[in-house]
N, C-alpha and C positions, 0 to 999 in steps of 0.2 A: 678745596678738595675733600671728597668724602673720606672719612676715617672710620675704621671699625674697631670695636673692642669685642674680642671673641674668646670664649673659653669653652671647654667641654670636659666631661667626666663620664666614666662608666664604672659600675660597681656590680659585684656578683649578686647583691641583694641579701635578704635575710634567710633565704631557704635554699637556693641552688648551691651546688658545690663547684660549678664552673661558670665562667662568663663567656657567653657566645655572642655578645654584642661587640661592635667595633665603632669607634667614633674617629673623625678626622676633620681637619680644616686647614685651609691654606689662604694666604693673602698675596695678591700680586705685588711685584716689586714697587710699582708706582702707587700702590694703595687704593686703586680705583675698583678693584675686583676682589671678591672673596668667594670661596667654595666651602660649603659645609656638608657633612655626611654623617648619617647614622645608619647602621645595619644591624639587624637582629636575626642571628642565625638559628636554624632548626635542623633536626635530623639526627639527634643523639649527641652525646658528649663531644665526640671528635668532629662529626659532620657539621654541626652548627658553627663551631669555631672556624673550620676550614672555609665554609661557604661565605660567612660574613667577611672574613679576611680577604678571600679572593675577590669579592665584590668591591670592597673599598680599594684594594690595590689596583684592580683593573680600571676603575673609574678615575683614580688619581693619575694613572699612566695616560689615560686618554685626555683628561681635562686640565691638568697642571700646565702643559705647554700652551693651552689656550689663554691662560692668565697673562701670558707675555704678549699676546696679540693686542692690537688696538681694540678698545672697547666698542661694542655695538650700542646702538640706541634702541629706544623702545619700539621703533618701527621695524626692527629686525627680529621681533619675537618669534616668528615661525622658524627662522634660521637657528636661533638659540635653542628652541625646543628640539629641533632636529639634531643638534649637536648633543644635547642631553640624552635623547633617545638612542643615539648611536653609542654613546658611552655605556649606557645601561645594557644595550643589546650585546656589546662586547663582553661585559661582565657576566651576563646570562650564559653566553656561549662557553665561557671559561668554566663556569660551574657545571653546566651540562656535560662538558668533556670530562671534568673531574669525576663526575658520577660514574661515567662509563668506564673509566680507567681503574677504579678501585671499588670492589664490592662493599667494603666497609663504609663507603661514602654514598651508597646508591640512593639514600633518602635525604641527602643534604639539600638545603635551600636557604634562602634568606630574604628578609624584607630589605628595602632600601628607600631612604628618603634623602634627597639632596637639594640644596639651594645654591644657585649661581647668582651672586649679587654683583650687579654692574652699576656703578655710580648711584647706589642707593635704590636700585630697582631689582627686586628679587624674582628670579625664575625658578620654579619649584617643580621637581619631578619625583614621583614615588611609585613603588610597587609594594603591596602588603599593608600592614597596619601600623608601621611606624609613622609618626605624624609631624607636621609642621604647623606651628602656631604663630600668629601675629599678636604680640602683647603691646597694647596701645592704651594709654590712660589706665582705666580700671578693668579693661576687658581682655580676655584671652580668646581670640577667634581662631578656630581650627580651619586651616586653609586646604587640608587634604581630606579625602574620603577613604575610609578603611575598606580594603579589599577583603571582606570577611562575609561569611554566611550570615552572621548576626546583622550586619549592616544591610544586607539584602532584605532580611526579614523585617527590619525596622521600616525600610522604605516601602515594602509592599503591604504593610499593616498587619503582618502575622503576629508581631509582638509590639509592645510599647517599651519606652525607655526604662520603665520600672521593672520590666521583665529581664533585662539584659543580664544582670548578675546571676540569675537563676537558670540561664540557658547553659547546659553542660558542655556544649561544643562552641562556646562563644569565641574561642580563639582560633577556630578553623579558618584558614585563609582561602580565598578564591583565586588569588594570584601570588606568586613568589618567584624570585629569581632562582633558576635551576629546575623549576617544576615542569617546564615545557621547552621545546626547541626555540620557540619565539615568545617574546613577552611584550605585551602592550603596556606602555607607561602612561600614567595620568599626569597631566600638567596643569599648572596655574601660575599666576604672576601677581605681584602686588608692589605698589610704590611705597617706599619707606621714608619716614620723616625723622628728624632729630628727636630722640627720646623713645622712638619705637624699638622694640626688641623682637628678634626673630628666634624662635625656639624650635629645634628639631629634637625629637625624643623617641625612645622605644616605648612599647606598651607597659613596660615595667613601671614607668613613672605614672602614666595615665591610669593604670589599674590601682595604684597605691594612693595617689594624691589627685583627687578630682580637679579638673582645670579651673573650677570656680574658686579654688582655695589658693591658687598660685600667687595671686597678687599679694595676699597676706604674708605668704612665705617670702616673697621678694621685696617687701616694703622697705627693708633696711639694708639692701644690698647695693653698695655704691659702684661696684664693678662687676664684670661678667664672671670673673673667677669666683667671687663670693656668691653670686647668683647660682652658678652651677652647683657649688658646694651646698647651698641652702636647699635646693631641690632634691639633691641626692640624700641629704640628711633627713629631710621630711619624709621621703619614701622609706628610709630605713627605720625611722621612728614608728612608721605604720606597718612594719614587718613585711616589706615588699616581697612578694612571692616569686618574683622573676628578676632577672638581671635588669638594672636600671641605667639608662644612658641619656645624656643630654648634651647638646651643643647649643650655646646661646650667644647671640650677637646683638650689639647695640651700635647705632650710628651716633657719632658726635663730631 
């Protein structure tokens, strides 16, 4: 039977006064399925906290009952993606409604990255620039594409990777939960093997600690709790300018 070692942490970082990130994870009673979530809120002190909390709460309400259902196989990927899309759409609708009900929250929104792992096969859905990585051997492979203006500029050749840190609007999103009445979710999937780690994170980590440095940080972390702590500590050592959040899972 597939077994998962999962841990997650979120930290305010070295500069911000409040934490607008939320992390969560759940494992099914039979141990075959796991659900991982990271949300990074925006829209001011109160708005960001509300939006990210609403997103995670809504997705958990929709998805946790699914963990008790018989597991699907890889041939059911379209069905799984539809379930993930529906959960994110419900979260989006709740945030949009919250914006309309309270003028103080009219700019709130959030990123969301989530992974539904079934018998060692991960189905990933995301909106915004929170990411999912596969850590395998000495490589950290990003499985998601940032929904940002900068990513669009990189892809159309307007800038190079070396220019990114000098772009003043590099954190401007092209998609976020709560920004529009309907949201289109990006999907991908990957088969996981023993020893692989799946990492979900907010941009507070990726902006502070480049992903090519993670394996050195994680080299002496025997469990996922110590791995999460090591990544957070590394970001704080580098004076992380944003909230920092990670959820990391290993198969064993």
